[in-house]
TORLO-168191 format. One record per residue (C-alpha): x, y, z. Coordinates in pm, whole numbers, plus 50000, padded with zeros to 5 digits. Example, Ala and Ser with C-alpha at 12.3 -4.5 7.8 and 13.67 -1.06 7.14 Angstrom:
512304955050780513674989450714
//
This chain:
880422948119174882042915419261880212884019363881772885419710879902918119759876612899119770874932906620099875212876320331871522879320417870382883820055867572860219970867232846819620863692845319481864632813319296867772792419265870122799318976869872773818693872462746018692875722758518546874712795218560877582819318612877512851218814879612878018646880632913818708879282941118484882772944218337882802907218244879322909818094880322940117888883502922917773881472892817652878782913617480880322913717128880602875817121877162871517277875662894817013877292874516734875982842016877872502856716914872502867716549873622833016439870902816916650868272840216505869312830416151869422793716249865952796516398864602809816068866352782115876865072755316115861532768616073861882766915693863342731715707860552720015934857952733715693859732717015402859922684115589856182685015662855432690615293857792662815187856252638315433852842645015278854212631714948857002607515033857882581115288860352587615567862932567015378862842588215061866342602414993865212638814991863302634515318866412619215474868602647315340866362674715482866012656415815869782652315843870292689115765867792698016037869622674916279872942691916200871312725616260870172713916603873732702916687875082736816579872372753816786873462734717096877112743917033876222780717005874112780417321877132764517490879252794017371876832818017539876942798017861880752799717873880572837717893877692837318141875052850117899871612836117836868962843217575865782858517705864112865117371864962857117011862652883616863863322909616973866792897917067867522901217438870362887717651870972886318027873822879118266873472870918638875272896618851875262915719177873902951119209873702968919544874672936619722871692917619578871382893019290870222909218968870242904118595872272926718367870072932518063870792940417698868442942817398869122945617024869632982116934871392990717259875102998417231876102986117577874772968317883873272997518070870282981418244869582956818522866642943318715866152922719028865542885818981862092888719136861042918618923861472908818560862362927118239859652954218255861242966918579864632974118418866563002518575869663020818448872893007918600873853043718683871153043018952872803013219119
//
């Protein structure tokens, strides 16, 4: 469905976040491979950031903040944060957003049956085949074929 098919009297349970895009199911499906790749990168980066944070805590128990190794680890963590932000920006350009890192889940704002909904995908699924109403949440996912 296209955005212009949104019912004129449709009420939104909450406003869309700033910069959020509303996409068709075709656009969401077209962006899925890139969104999956970005999600996998972010999952790996999350693990690395966790490890670096643990390492930094241990180092700070032994050394001052100005110790060269502390600075090196902190700079690496800072670079990881910058890369994280760049990757989240990539998701935003295709209209996707992360719902969960583990298990990995993505969503796209869209229109189903003339009402705002979220197209939903989870790791292990081959395609975007689910949606739910904004006011319902993930547990209320329904197959798109019912729409």
